[in-house]
C-alpha positions in Angstrom: 67.8 155.8 114.9 68.2 159.3 116.3 72.0 159.9 116.5 73.9 162.4 118.7 77.3 162.9 117.0 80.2 164.0 119.2 83.5 165.0 117.5 86.1 167.7 117.2 88.9 166.5 114.9 88.8 166.1 111.1 88.9 162.3 111.4 85.1 162.4 112.1 84.1 164.3 109.0 83.7 161.4 106.5 81.7 159.5 109.2 79.4 162.5 109.8 78.8 163.0 106.0 77.9 159.3 105.7 75.6 159.3 108.7 73.7 162.3 107.2 73.1 160.2 104.0 71.6 157.1 105.8 67.8 157.1 105.3 67.3 154.9 108.3 69.2 157.3 110.7 69.0 160.9 111.6 71.8 163.1 113.1 69.7 165.2 115.5 72.6 167.1 117.0 76.3 167.6 116.9 78.4 168.2 120.0 81.9 169.6 119.5 84.4 171.6 121.6 84.2 175.4 121.8 85.9 177.5 119.1 89.5 178.3 120.0 92.2 180.6 118.7 94.4 179.2 116.1 97.1 180.3 113.7 99.8 183.0 114.1 97.2 185.7 114.6 95.3 183.9 117.3 92.0 184.4 115.4 89.1 182.3 116.6 87.9 179.8 114.0 85.1 177.2 114.1 86.2 173.6 113.7 85.5 171.5 110.7 82.8 169.4 112.4 80.9 172.5 113.4 81.3 174.1 109.9 79.8 171.0 108.3 76.9 170.8 110.7 76.1 174.4 110.3 76.0 174.0 106.6 73.6 171.1 106.9 71.4 172.9 109.4 72.1 170.4 112.2 71.9 171.9 115.7 75.4 172.3 117.3 76.3 172.4 121.0 79.7 173.5 122.2 79.8 173.1 126.0 82.8 174.1 128.1 82.0 171.3 130.4 80.0 168.1 130.2 79.5 167.9 134.0 77.0 170.7 134.5 73.2 170.2 134.9 72.6 172.7 132.1 74.7 170.7 129.6 73.0 167.4 130.5 69.6 169.1 130.2 70.5 170.4 126.7 71.9 167.0 125.5 68.8 165.2 126.9 66.6 167.5 124.8 67.8 165.8 121.6 66.0 162.6 122.7 68.7 160.5 121.0 68.8 156.8 120.6 72.6 156.5 120.4 75.6 158.7 120.9 78.5 158.3 118.4 81.9 159.7 119.7 85.0 160.1 117.6 88.0 162.2 118.6 85.8 164.5 120.7 88.7 165.4 123.0 87.0 165.2 126.4 86.1 162.2 128.7 82.3 161.7 128.9 81.0 161.3 132.5 78.6 158.5 133.2 75.5 160.7 133.4 76.2 161.9 129.8 76.9 158.4 128.5 73.5 157.2 129.8 71.5 160.0 128.2 71.0 158.3 124.8 68.5 155.4 124.9 71.2 152.9 123.8 74.2 154.6 125.4 77.2 155.8 123.5 79.8 154.1 121.2 83.3 155.3 120.6 85.2 155.1 117.3 88.8 154.7 118.4 91.8 154.9 115.9 93.6 151.7 117.0 93.1 148.0 117.6 92.1 148.2 121.2 93.2 147.4 123.8 96.5 148.5 122.2 97.1 152.2 122.1 94.4 153.6 124.3 94.4 157.3 124.9 94.8 160.5 122.9 97.5 159.7 120.2 96.9 156.2 118.9 97.6 157.0 115.3 101.1 158.3 116.0 101.7 155.5 118.5 101.2 152.7 116.0 103.9 154.1 113.7 106.3 155.0 116.6 106.1 151.4 117.8 106.8 149.9 114.4 103.4 148.1 114.4 102.6 146.0 111.4 99.0 147.1 111.5 96.6 149.6 113.0 92.8 150.0 112.5 89.5 151.1 114.0 87.8 149.7 117.1 84.1 150.5 118.0 83.4 150.1 121.7 80.4 150.5 123.9 81.6 153.3 126.1 82.0 153.1 129.8 83.5 155.7 132.2 87.1 154.5 131.7 89.6 155.7 129.1 88.8 153.5 126.0 88.0 150.5 128.2 84.5 149.6 127.0 83.5 146.3 125.4 84.5 145.9 121.8 81.6 145.9 119.2 83.8 145.8 116.1 87.5 145.8 115.1 88.8 146.4 111.6 92.6 146.2 110.8 94.7 148.1 108.3 98.2 147.0 107.3 100.7 149.9 107.8 102.6 150.9 104.7 106.4 151.3 104.7 106.0 155.1 104.0 103.0 155.5 106.4 102.9 158.9 108.1 100.6 160.1 110.9 98.8 162.2 108.3 98.2 159.4 105.8 97.1 156.9 108.5 94.8 159.4 110.0 93.1 159.9 106.6 92.9 156.2 105.9 91.2 155.5 109.2 88.8 158.5 108.7 87.8 157.0 105.3 87.3 153.5 106.9 85.0 154.8 109.7 81.8 155.1 107.7 81.8 151.5 106.7 82.6 150.1 110.1 80.2 152.3 112.0 77.5 151.6 109.5 77.8 147.8 110.1 77.6 148.4 113.9 74.5 150.6 113.5 72.8 147.9 111.5 73.7 145.3 114.1 72.4 147.5 117.0 69.2 148.0 115.1 68.7 144.3 114.6 69.8 143.5 118.1 72.6 141.2 116.9 75.6 143.3 118.1 78.1 141.2 120.2 80.1 142.7 123.0 83.6 141.4 123.7 85.5 142.6 126.9 89.0 143.9 126.3 92.0 142.0 127.7 93.5 144.5 130.1 96.8 142.6 130.1 97.3 143.7 126.5 96.5 147.4 127.0 98.9 150.2 126.3 98.4 153.9 126.9 99.2 156.9 124.8 99.4 160.6 125.9 98.2 163.8 124.3 100.9 165.2 122.0 102.2 168.7 122.4 104.4 170.7 120.0 107.4 170.1 122.2 107.1 166.3 121.6 108.3 166.9 118.1 111.9 167.7 119.2 114.4 165.2 117.8 116.6 163.4 120.4 119.7 162.5 118.3 120.7 160.0 121.0 118.0 157.6 119.6 118.8 155.3 116.7 118.3 156.3 113.1 115.5 153.7 112.7 113.6 155.0 115.7 113.9 158.6 114.5 112.8 157.7 111.0 109.6 156.3 112.5 109.2 159.4 114.7 109.5 161.8 111.8 106.8 159.8 109.9 104.5 159.4 112.9 104.6 163.1 113.8 103.9 164.3 110.3 101.9 166.6 110.2 101.3 167.0 114.0 103.2 167.9 116.1 105.9 167.8 113.4 109.6 166.9 113.9 112.2 169.5 114.5 115.7 170.1 115.8 117.8 173.1 116.8 120.7 174.4 114.7 123.2 177.2 115.4 123.0 180.6 113.7 125.9 181.7 111.7 126.2 184.9 113.8 126.5 183.0 117.0 123.2 184.3 118.3 120.3 182.1 119.5 119.7 178.8 117.8 117.1 178.3 115.0 114.5 175.7 114.7 114.7 173.4 111.7 111.7 171.3 110.8 112.3 167.9 109.2 109.9 166.2 106.9 109.5 162.6 105.7 110.7 160.7 103.9 114.2 160.5 105.4 116.9 157.9 104.6 118.4 155.6 107.1 122.1 154.6 106.8 123.1 152.1 109.5 126.8 152.3 108.6 127.2 155.9 109.8 126.8 157.5 113.2 129.4 158.0 115.8 128.5 161.3 117.4 124.8 161.9 117.8 123.7 165.2 116.5 126.7 165.9 114.2 125.7 167.0 110.8 127.5 165.8 107.6 127.4 167.6 104.3 127.4 164.9 101.6 128.6 164.9 98.1 126.0 166.3 95.8 124.7 168.7 98.4 123.1 166.0 100.6 122.7 166.4 104.4 122.9 163.7 107.0 122.9 163.8 110.8 124.5 161.1 113.0 122.5 159.3 115.6 123.3 156.8 118.4 123.1 154.1 115.7 123.4 155.0 112.1 122.6 158.4 110.5 119.6 160.0 108.9 119.8 161.4 105.4 117.4 164.4 105.3 115.2 165.1 102.4 113.0 168.2 102.9 113.5 170.7 105.7 112.2 174.1 106.7 114.1 176.7 108.6 112.0 178.9 110.9 110.9 182.0 108.9 111.6 180.3 105.6 109.6 178.0 103.2 109.9 174.3 103.0 112.7 173.1 100.6 115.0 170.2 99.7 118.2 169.7 101.7 120.4 170.7 98.7 118.6 174.1 98.3 118.7 174.6 102.1 122.5 174.1 102.0 122.9 176.6 99.2 121.3 179.3 101.2 122.5 178.3 104.6 126.2 177.6 104.6 126.5 174.7 107.0 129.8 173.1 107.7 130.3 169.4 108.3 130.6 168.7 112.0 128.0 171.3 113.0 126.0 170.1 116.0 122.2 169.8 115.9 119.9 169.5 118.9 120.1 170.7 122.5 123.9 170.6 122.3 123.6 173.8 120.3 122.4 175.7 123.4 124.8 174.0 125.8 
């Protein structure tokens, strides 16, 4: 089949590589979002999907909008049989969905209808789910609402982070999509409508979402720190020693959970042996690795040696109150 591949995030790379190796299929074009500034310098870099396609000589299209006549004309010119969408980042209008002969399928990083939307990987860990997985759907104009063609579950590990789950799902995608492509080719694919009563919705994550609210429980915050590694990250505010503006302190997994401690959310405790804990609404978190803004990542003990922090120091928005 002639495949039109639509992706922006790195989760689509293993799938694109595999599709390019299938003798029975041909990736005739890649659609990805426009290059955008990134990094401290704001330099414009091409995304990983575009870089791979360019290296393979696959035509790349980067439209600002999918709703223009010009864009539809360009996508139609690929004369594709099927569109494959994975973490593209924009909703596809109906006129685009209908351009490939067999329509479009979406590779979604959750067990739909649970965790529809933009951040399903993080949502599964935040919710304490026992499993996540991939769902392949026949796309319609709704947000992840199409009929299910295939679902594959993965058990979540106790130490699972957003980064590790993202990679595990990326590595799983080639196998699951390959099975669906074979079924579509043979005409044996089965469509199962989603149960809307079981649907949940996630939102697009911003950097501000990573701020720790110490009025949550230690168990909730431990999941949050794992879920948000490495995007958008987890952080809190701490006071400067000179009394000037507060500083941002990034917190990395793993962190320990002590359900016995915790009376004053946001209060730091310097432990014997140069450990560092922070009280929450229920229990306390024992921090492992941290990174103060402008500094490198380091263990809590090393951080305390360079940043003299007294027990009782308040973390979080109370710093700026």
